[in-house]
N, C-alpha and C positions, 0 to 999 in steps of 0.2 A: 711484420705479421700481416697477412692478407685477410681482410674481413669480408666474408661472403655476403652479398646483398640478400635481403629477405625476399623470398619468392613472392612474386605478385599474384594476387588471387586468380587472374586469368591464366596463370601458368600452373595452377593446382591440378593435380590428377583427380580422376573421378573418385578414387578412394579417399583423398583428402577432403573433397567437397562433401562426400557422404558422411565422413567422420564428423565434420563440423556441424552439419545439419542434424545429425542423429544424437547430439549431446542431450537435448531435451526436446521431446516432441509431444504433441497432443495425441492421447489415446482415445479410448471409447468415450462417447457422450454419456455423462452420468445424470442427465436430466431424468427425474423420476416420472413414472406414468401419471402421477398426480402429486401436487405439492400438499404439505400438511394442511388440514382443514379444508381440503378441496379448493384451495385458492388457485387462481389461474396463473399467477406469476409469483416468483420469489423476489423480494426486494431486500437489499442489504445497504443500509446507510453506514459507511465506514469513515473513520477519521484518523488521520495520521498526526499525532501530537508531536510534531517535529520541534517546535519552539526554536531554541538557539542552536540546535545540534548541527544543521548544515553550515552555519557560520563558523562554529567551533571546528568542525571537520576541515574546513577550508582555511583555517587560521585567520579568519576575519574577526578581529577583536575590538573593532570600533563600537563604542557604546550605542551608536545609531543602529548598527546591524543587530546587536544583542537585544536592544529594546524592541525591535520589530518581532523577534522571536518570543520575548517575554509576554507580549500581548496575547499569545496563544493561551497561556494558562491564566493570566490575570483578568482578561476580558472575554476572549473568544470562547473558552471552554465553559465558563458558567452560563453564558448565553445559549450555547448549544445544548448543554445538559438540561437547562430549563425548558427548552423547546421539546426535547425528547421526553421529558417527564410530562409535560402538558399533553402530549399526544400518546403517552404510554407506549413508546417505541424503544425496544432494546437495540443497541448498536454495538459495533466492534471498534475498538480503539487500538491502533498499532503505535507502540510507544518506544522510542529509543531508550535504552537503559540509562544513559546519562541524563536524559530528561526526567525519567522516573526518579532518579536520585536527587535531581535539582528540585523537583516538585512533588514530594511525597503526598502533599495535600491533594494534588490533582489526581493521583492514583487512587486515593481514598474516595474522592468524589465520584470517580468513574465506577469503582466497585460498588459503592453505596447506591448508585443509580441502577445497578443490576446489569451493567454492560460488561462485555468481554474485553480483556486486554491481551493483545497478541504481540509477537516479537517484531521489532522494526530496527534491528541492528544495535550496536553499542553506542556509536556516536554519529549515526547516519552515514557510515562509511560506504564507499563504493567497493563492491565485492570484486569486480573484474581485475583490478590491479593487484589483488592480494594473493599470496601463496595459499595453498590449501591449509597449512598449519595456522597461518595468521587468521584466515577466515574462520577456522574451527575454534580458535581461542576466543575470538570476538563473539561468535555465536554462543559459545558456552557461557561467557560472562554475561551476555544479554539475557539468556534464559534463566541463569541462576539469580540474577538481580531481580527480574520480574517475579520469579517464584518466591524469593525472600520477601518482597514487598507486598505481594498480593496474597500470599499463603496458598497459591495454587499454581501448578506448573502450566505454562501456556501450551496450547495445542496447535496454534496456527501462526504463520509467519507472513509478513509482507516485507520483502527485501527493500532496503533504503533505495530510493529513486528507481525501484523496480529493476535493479541491476542484478544480473545473474553471472556468476563465473562458471567455468566448466565443473567446479566442485560443489556448487551450491546445493543441487538436488541430492547429491550423495550425503552431504552434511545434514540436510533436512531429515533424511531417512535415519541417519546415524543417531540423531538426537530424539527420535521417536515422535516428531511432529506429525499431525494428521492431515493438515491442509496447507496449501500455499495460495497467496493472492498477489501475484507479481507479474504474471505472464498474460499474453494477449492473443492466443491462437484461436479463440472462439468467443462467442457470446454466452455459451452454455457451460455449465460445469463439466470438467472432463478429467480423465485419468492421465497422470503424467507417465511418459514412457522415456526411458533412458537407454541409448544404444540398442534400440529395438526391443527392450525388455520392459513390460509393464511394471509399474511400481504400485504401492498402495496409497500414494499421495494424491489427494483430490485437489485439483486446481479450480479456484474461484476467480475467473479471469477479470482483469482490469482493462481500462482503455483510457487513453489521454483525453478523448473528447468527453469522458465522464469523470474528469478530475478538475477540481476547482483551480489548481495551480496553472493549468493550461490557459485559462482566461483571465485570471486575476493577479498573478504573481507580479511583483514590482521590484526592480533593482535600479537604484539611482545611477550606478556607474556603467551600465551597459544598456543595450537596446530592449531589455525585457520590460514591457509595459502592458498594463491592461489594455486590450484592444477591441473589446466587444461589449455591447450594452448588456445590462442585467437581464432585461426581458428577452434578449436574443439567446442568452445562455439558458434561461428557463425554457425557451421554446425547443432548443436542441435536446435538453434533458427530457422534456415532456414527450417529444417524438420518439426518443430512444425507449422510454417507458411504454409508450403506446404499442410499438412493434413488439417489444418483449411480451406484452400482455397478449397480443394477437397470436404470437408463436408459443405462448405458454412456457417461457424460458426464465431468464434471470436478468435482473437489473441491479448492478452494483455501482454505487456512487462513492468516489474517493474525495475526501475534503480535509483540509488542514484547518484546525481551529484558529491559527494565526492569520489565515486567509479568509475562510468562510465565516468566521465568527464576527466579522464587522457588521455594523447595524444594517446597512443597505442590503447586504448579501444574505443575512439571516432571513430577510423578508422573502426572498425568492425560494429559499429552502422550505419555508413554511407553505408557500403557495404550491410547491411541488408535492408536499405531504398531503395537501387537500385535494389534489387531482384524483 
């Protein structure tokens, strides 16, 4: 049997290029003329309560890896919730359904604090390798689990690792979610467009330079190491906020309690809140 080699991207037709690019695009800017309360900028502190889910997804069962995730609910989350309560700040928490089931007390603490819980996959799966049906089943399980545990159907999603398959947007619409926070086409909120057609899904964009994992993630078996000082990270985030304020747009910070909830790091988060 002769197996045909996969066509290299530089051999793609214009139609193929256009089809790939058009899967999900940024539509119209949804920045309002004025933010509620006549505020100059909208700020969203968001937290991905991943805990052990990435290790479980990858089949890493070492107690060392598991304990690193456990820190998220055992130590990091209470510290973060205490800080949010101190400053009367509502936040959004995106929680893999497996984590919600492992830590029902964390779910209660988040809800009792007046915070939102959004979809973050079943077990922090990567969507790109999944078939449409596999992704649909996992998203359904995740939504149903969070609804059962919180008493409220989630309205927003942040895909695990911000990974999108060609079917993700279709499924977000299918399940009646209102917003996504996984893509990076703008600093401003925007409407998602699929194959040239506008959808009703609002994108609240993320960025790796505004994610705690970019600077602080640690893995003992590869080259992933914290590589920048705390005050340097604070300076980057402060500058991002300053320009967002000048432009009257949006500032979204993504943090993992198992990463940002450490003692030294919570200090820079509070400094940022005071700015």
